[in-house]
C-alpha positions in Angstrom: 7.9 12.2 39.4 8.4 15.9 39.5 6.5 17.9 37.0 8.3 21.2 36.8 6.3 23.1 34.1 4.2 22.2 31.2 3.6 24.9 28.7 1.9 24.2 25.4 2.1 26.9 22.8 -0.2 26.3 19.9 0.4 28.7 17.1 -1.8 28.7 14.0 -1.5 31.3 11.4 -4.7 32.8 10.1 -4.9 33.2 6.4 -4.3 36.8 5.3 -7.4 38.4 4.0 -5.7 39.6 0.8 -5.1 36.1 -0.5 -7.9 34.3 -2.3 -6.8 30.8 -1.1 -6.2 30.2 2.6 -2.6 29.7 3.7 -1.8 26.4 5.3 -1.6 26.5 9.1 1.8 26.6 10.7 2.9 23.4 12.4 2.0 23.1 16.1 4.7 24.2 18.4 5.2 22.9 21.9 7.1 23.8 25.1 7.8 21.1 27.6 9.8 20.9 30.8 9.8 17.5 32.7 12.1 15.8 35.1 11.8 12.0 35.4 8.5 11.9 33.5 7.0 8.7 32.3 7.1 8.4 28.5 3.4 7.4 28.3 2.3 10.6 30.1 4.5 12.7 27.8 3.2 11.0 24.6 -0.4 11.4 25.7 0.2 15.1 26.4 1.7 15.5 22.9 -1.2 13.6 21.3 -3.6 16.0 23.0 -1.6 19.0 21.9 -1.2 17.8 18.3 -4.8 16.4 18.1 -3.8 13.0 16.8 -4.8 9.5 17.8 -2.2 7.5 19.8 -1.8 3.8 20.6 1.1 2.6 22.7 2.2 -1.0 22.7 2.0 -2.8 26.1 5.1 -2.9 28.1 6.5 0.5 27.1 8.2 2.1 30.0 10.8 4.8 30.2 11.6 7.8 32.4 12.9 10.9 30.7 13.9 14.4 31.5 13.4 17.0 28.8 13.3 20.7 28.4 12.0 21.9 25.1 11.0 25.4 24.2 8.9 26.3 21.2 9.7 23.2 19.2 7.8 21.7 16.3 5.5 19.0 17.8 6.5 16.4 15.3 10.2 17.0 15.9 9.7 16.8 19.7 7.7 13.6 19.4 10.3 11.9 17.3 13.1 12.9 19.7 11.2 11.7 22.7 10.6 8.4 21.0 14.2 7.9 19.9 15.5 8.8 23.4 13.6 5.8 24.7 14.4 3.4 21.8 10.9 3.6 20.4 9.5 4.3 16.9 6.2 5.2 15.5 4.1 3.9 12.6 1.1 5.8 11.3 -1.8 4.1 9.7 -5.1 5.8 8.9 -4.5 8.8 11.1 -3.6 6.6 14.1 0.0 6.8 15.4 1.2 3.5 17.0 4.3 3.6 19.2 6.3 0.4 19.8 10.0 -0.6 20.3 11.9 0.0 17.0 12.9 -3.7 16.9 9.3 -4.8 17.0 8.3 -2.3 14.2 11.3 -3.5 12.1 10.3 -7.1 12.6 6.7 -6.4 11.6 7.8 -4.5 8.4 10.1 -7.3 7.5 7.3 -9.8 8.0 4.8 -7.7 5.9 7.4 -7.4 3.1 8.1 -11.2 3.1 4.3 -11.9 3.0 3.9 -9.5 0.1 6.7 -11.3 -1.8 5.2 -14.7 -1.1 1.8 -13.6 -2.3 3.3 -12.2 -5.5 5.0 -15.5 -6.1 1.9 -17.5 -5.3 0.2 -16.9 -8.6 -0.5 -19.6 -11.2 2.2 -20.5 -13.6 1.9 -19.9 -17.4 4.0 -21.4 -20.1 4.7 -19.6 -23.4 6.2 -21.1 -26.5 8.4 -18.6 -28.4 9.9 -19.5 -31.8 13.0 -17.5 -32.6 14.1 -16.5 -36.1 17.2 -14.4 -35.8 18.7 -15.5 -32.5 19.8 -18.8 -31.1 17.5 -20.2 -28.5 20.5 -21.4 -26.3 21.9 -17.9 -26.0 18.5 -16.3 -25.5 17.6 -18.7 -22.7 20.6 -17.6 -20.6 19.6 -14.0 -21.1 16.0 -14.7 -20.1 16.9 -16.4 -16.9 17.8 -13.1 -15.3 14.3 -11.8 -15.9 12.3 -14.7 -14.4 10.9 -15.0 -10.9 12.1 -17.6 -8.5 9.5 -20.0 -9.8 10.3 -19.3 -13.4 12.2 -21.5 -15.8 13.2 -21.5 -19.4 14.0 -24.5 -21.6 15.1 -24.4 -25.2 14.8 -26.9 -28.2 17.9 -26.4 -30.4 16.3 -28.4 -33.3 13.4 -26.0 -33.7 15.1 -22.9 -32.2 12.2 -22.6 -29.7 12.0 -21.3 -26.1 9.6 -22.7 -23.5 9.2 -20.1 -20.8 7.3 -20.9 -17.7 6.7 -18.2 -15.1 4.0 -16.7 -12.9 1.4 -14.6 -14.6 
């Protein structure tokens, strides 16, 4: 691996003295020039420059060549990850880097688990007597608003709906 040059330019704007509230600091800028560099080394360098915590999944390997001059650190980090088929997920100030397929599978699994937990609540049945509508017609309208576990039954004699759904 040939390391041509590494230049890190950190620019932070000091708040002007005339303003009562301090101005937000400019985003960290970075200059990098690598040939056949290992992705893990580049990510670690960027984490040091951007002062953020980094966790890389095991098995990540990629060699890349890049020449960036005075680029926003976050933009450079995203481009480096995308060029190696990687993605990032931030949780509590820690940036985790993994293959995009793995991150997508984890997000899908979390979403499925949240949906299952939402449906795993106790059922409740409500009896609704209708005065100005027909229970048969109202039951077909209500079915569109019920969860997967919900059901609606009507009694045409008393014009009553029996709606069972999660709480």
